C-alpha positions as CSV (number, residue, x, y, z in Angstrom):
1,X,-11.8,32.8,14.8
2,X,-13.7,30.7,13.9
3,X,-15.0,29.3,10.4
4,X,-18.4,27.6,9.3
5,X,-18.1,25.2,6.7
6,X,-19.9,25.6,3.6
7,X,-22.6,23.5,1.8
8,X,-19.5,22.7,-0.4
9,X,-17.5,21.4,2.5
10,X,-20.3,19.8,4.6
11,X,-20.4,17.3,1.5
12,X,-16.6,16.9,0.7
13,X,-16.2,15.8,4.2
14,X,-19.1,13.8,4.8
15,X,-17.5,11.2,5.6
16,X,-15.2,13.2,8.3
17,X,-18.7,14.6,9.6
18,X,-20.1,11.1,10.4
19,X,-17.5,9.9,12.5
20,X,-18.8,10.5,16.4
21,X,-15.5,11.8,17.4
22,X,-14.9,14.1,15.4
23,X,-18.4,15.4,13.6
24,X,-18.8,19.1,12.3
25,X,-17.1,20.5,15.1
26,X,-13.4,18.4,14.5
27,X,-14.0,19.3,10.7
28,X,-14.4,23.1,11.7
29,X,-11.1,22.6,13.9
30,X,-9.4,21.1,10.6
31,X,-10.6,23.7,8.7
32,X,-9.5,26.6,11.0
33,X,-5.9,24.4,11.7
34,X,-2.5,25.3,9.7
35,X,0.1,22.8,9.2
36,X,3.7,23.8,7.8
37,X,5.4,20.2,6.2
38,X,9.0,20.1,6.0
39,X,9.9,18.7,2.5
40,X,7.8,17.9,-0.2
41,X,9.9,14.6,-0.9
42,X,8.9,10.9,0.3
43,X,7.3,11.7,3.6
44,X,6.0,15.2,2.6
45,X,4.0,13.2,-0.2
46,X,1.5,11.6,1.6
47,X,1.2,14.1,4.9
48,X,0.3,17.1,2.4
49,X,-2.2,15.2,0.0
50,X,-4.0,13.5,3.1
51,X,-4.0,17.0,4.9
52,X,-5.1,18.7,1.9
53,X,-7.7,16.0,1.5
54,X,-8.6,16.2,4.9
55,X,-9.4,20.0,4.6
56,X,-6.7,21.4,6.6
57,X,-7.4,25.3,6.1
58,X,-3.5,26.2,5.5
59,X,-1.0,24.1,4.7
60,X,2.8,25.2,4.4
61,X,5.3,23.3,2.5
62,X,9.3,24.3,2.6
63,X,11.4,22.5,-0.2
64,X,14.5,23.8,-2.0
65,X,14.9,21.2,-4.3
66,X,13.8,19.8,-7.9
67,X,11.7,16.7,-9.1
68,X,13.9,14.2,-10.6
69,X,12.8,11.1,-12.2
70,X,14.5,8.6,-9.0
71,X,12.1,10.8,-6.7
72,X,9.1,9.5,-8.7
73,X,9.2,5.8,-7.2
74,X,7.6,7.1,-3.8
75,X,7.3,11.0,-4.0
76,X,3.4,11.0,-5.3
77,X,2.7,14.3,-5.2
78,X,4.8,14.4,-8.4
79,X,3.9,13.6,-11.8
80,X,6.5,12.5,-14.7
81,X,5.3,16.0,-16.3
82,X,7.1,17.7,-13.4
83,X,10.5,16.3,-13.9
84,X,13.1,19.3,-14.0
85,X,10.4,21.7,-12.0
86,X,10.8,22.8,-8.3
87,X,8.8,20.5,-6.4
88,X,6.9,23.4,-4.2
89,X,5.6,24.3,-7.7
90,X,4.6,21.0,-8.5
91,X,3.1,20.6,-5.2
92,X,1.6,23.4,-4.9
93,X,-0.4,22.5,-8.5
94,X,-1.0,19.0,-7.4
95,X,-3.0,19.8,-3.7
96,X,-4.8,22.9,-5.5
97,X,-6.3,20.2,-7.6
98,X,-7.5,17.8,-5.1
99,X,-8.8,20.8,-2.9
100,X,-9.5,24.3,-4.4
101,X,-11.2,25.2,-1.0
102,X,-7.7,25.2,0.9
103,X,-4.6,27.6,1.5
104,X,-1.0,26.1,0.3
105,X,1.5,28.2,0.7
106,X,5.0,27.2,-0.6
107,X,8.1,28.3,0.3
108,X,11.1,27.7,-2.2
109,X,14.3,27.3,0.2
110,X,16.5,25.5,2.4
111,X,15.6,26.1,6.4
112,X,18.5,27.4,8.0
113,X,18.7,29.0,11.2
114,X,17.6,32.7,10.1
115,X,14.5,31.5,8.7
116,X,13.5,28.5,10.4
117,X,11.8,30.7,13.7
118,X,9.6,32.9,11.2
119,X,8.4,30.2,9.2
120,X,7.7,28.1,12.2
121,X,5.7,31.0,14.0
122,X,3.1,31.2,11.0
123,X,1.9,27.8,12.0
124,X,-0.5,25.7,14.8
125,X,1.9,22.6,14.3
126,X,4.5,20.9,11.8
127,X,5.2,17.9,10.0
128,X,8.8,17.0,9.8
129,X,10.0,14.8,6.6
130,X,13.1,16.3,5.7
131,X,16.2,13.9,5.0
132,X,19.2,15.5,6.8
133,X,19.6,15.6,10.9
134,X,20.7,19.5,10.4
135,X,17.2,20.8,9.1
136,X,15.7,18.5,11.8
137,X,17.6,20.1,14.5
138,X,16.5,23.7,13.5
139,X,12.7,22.7,13.0
140,X,13.4,21.0,16.7
141,X,14.5,23.9,18.4
142,X,12.6,26.7,16.7
143,X,9.2,24.4,18.0
144,X,10.7,24.2,21.7
145,X,11.3,27.7,21.5
146,X,7.9,28.8,20.2
147,X,6.1,25.7,22.1
148,X,4.8,24.1,18.9
149,X,4.0,20.4,18.4
150,X,5.9,18.8,16.2
151,X,5.5,15.2,14.3
152,X,8.6,13.1,13.3
153,X,8.7,10.5,10.7
154,X,11.3,8.8,9.1
155,X,11.8,5.8,6.5
156,X,14.4,4.0,5.2
157,X,15.1,1.0,3.3
158,X,12.4,-1.8,4.7
159,X,11.3,0.3,8.0
160,X,10.6,3.6,9.6
161,X,9.5,5.3,12.9
162,X,7.1,8.0,13.6
163,X,6.4,10.0,17.1
164,X,5.2,13.5,18.2
165,X,7.2,16.1,20.4
166,X,5.2,18.1,22.9
167,X,8.2,19.6,25.2
168,X,5.6,22.1,26.1
169,X,3.3,19.9,27.7
170,X,6.2,18.4,29.4
171,X,6.9,15.4,26.5
172,X,10.5,14.7,25.0
173,X,11.5,17.0,22.2
174,X,13.6,15.8,19.2
175,X,17.1,16.1,20.5
176,X,16.3,14.1,23.5
177,X,15.7,11.2,21.3
178,X,18.6,11.7,19.1
179,X,21.0,14.1,20.9
180,X,22.8,16.8,18.8
181,X,26.1,15.7,18.2
182,X,29.7,17.1,16.5
183,X,31.1,15.3,13.8
184,X,29.9,14.6,9.9
185,X,26.3,13.4,9.6
186,X,27.4,12.5,5.6
187,X,28.7,9.2,7.6
188,X,24.9,8.3,8.1
189,X,23.3,6.8,4.9
190,X,20.4,8.1,3.3
191,X,17.8,6.9,1.2
192,X,20.1,7.5,-1.7
193,X,22.4,5.9,-0.3
194,X,20.7,2.6,1.2
195,X,17.7,3.0,-0.8
196,X,13.8,2.8,0.6
197,X,10.8,0.5,-0.9
198,X,8.7,3.5,-1.7
199,X,5.6,2.4,-0.1
200,X,7.5,2.8,3.3
201,X,7.4,5.9,2.8
202,X,3.8,6.5,1.9
203,X,2.8,4.4,5.1
204,X,5.0,6.3,7.4
205,X,3.8,10.1,6.1
206,X,0.1,9.0,6.0
207,X,0.7,7.8,10.1
208,X,2.1,11.1,10.2
209,X,-1.0,13.3,8.5
210,X,-3.4,11.0,10.9
211,X,-1.2,12.1,14.1
212,X,-1.2,15.8,13.3
213,X,-5.2,15.5,12.4
214,X,-5.3,13.6,16.0
215,X,-3.3,16.7,17.2
216,X,-5.9,19.5,15.6
217,X,-8.6,18.0,16.6
218,X,-7.7,16.8,20.1
219,X,-9.0,13.3,19.5
220,X,-7.3,9.9,20.6
221,X,-3.8,9.5,22.4
222,X,-1.1,11.1,21.3
223,X,2.2,9.9,20.4
224,X,4.3,12.1,22.7
225,X,6.3,10.0,24.6
226,X,6.6,7.2,22.3
227,X,8.1,5.9,19.4
228,X,6.7,3.7,17.3
229,X,8.8,1.7,14.9
230,X,7.8,-0.5,11.9
231,X,9.6,-3.6,10.1
232,X,7.4,-4.0,7.0
233,X,9.3,-7.2,6.1
234,X,8.1,-9.2,9.0
235,X,4.7,-6.7,9.0
236,X,5.7,-5.9,12.6
237,X,5.0,-2.7,14.5
238,X,6.6,-1.9,18.0
239,X,7.1,0.9,20.5
240,X,8.9,2.4,22.8
241,X,8.7,4.6,25.7
242,X,10.2,8.2,25.7
243,X,11.1,10.5,28.3
244,X,12.4,14.0,28.7
245,X,16.2,14.3,29.5
246,X,16.8,17.0,31.6
247,X,20.0,17.2,30.5
248,X,18.6,18.0,26.8
249,X,20.5,21.1,25.2
250,X,17.3,22.1,23.8
251,X,14.6,21.4,25.8
252,X,16.6,20.7,28.9
253,X,17.2,22.9,32.3
254,X,19.9,25.0,30.2
255,X,18.2,24.7,26.7
256,X,16.6,27.0,24.7
257,X,13.6,27.7,27.0
258,X,16.0,28.0,29.8
């Protein structure tokens, strides 16, 4: 059911409404949308902030970590006074202060196979900013099962990558790009191992939020079927075309939709 914009919202989002591609109709689509943000860290911080500022009507945040001092170099949702507190509590307070006209739902939990399906089912689309393959695969499979769009980003050292996955429309899923494998993922370095320039997560998360708003409003060209890669040291963006893998164990002929 459509919800009209209030006078306060018309003023708050006036710069959006001025855009011919969006207008009042697009802003209402944003208001009526719901987005699940997986991870309230380096990527989830700018995603959540920009979705809240844009007026996404209902934002869900899932994370089970606490704020650490070493997070603050890149996780801009959190402030020094939040060190030692749950990230979801810190994030909820910050987002409500930024935009009290939206609903912020928080989930203090580590996603597992038992809980991911229910959580994904509550939202229109998912932005994945987590830091491990196990969770990424769980989120991807839940999105494929339920026909939900997944916008995924990653950042490490001086670069990042971004794509949108819409297998429900014939595109690839995350597992087409990174097939699940047996073995120890601990051998794959994380930001805690390899480091990351804080601003890298800001750029990639902002791009993620941009793609989410495009998907919600139907404007522009989706990143579905494309992988955007960024090397900040050379300030170069490149792009690869992606295709659905018929043999994909998640979205292929023998996958979860079979």
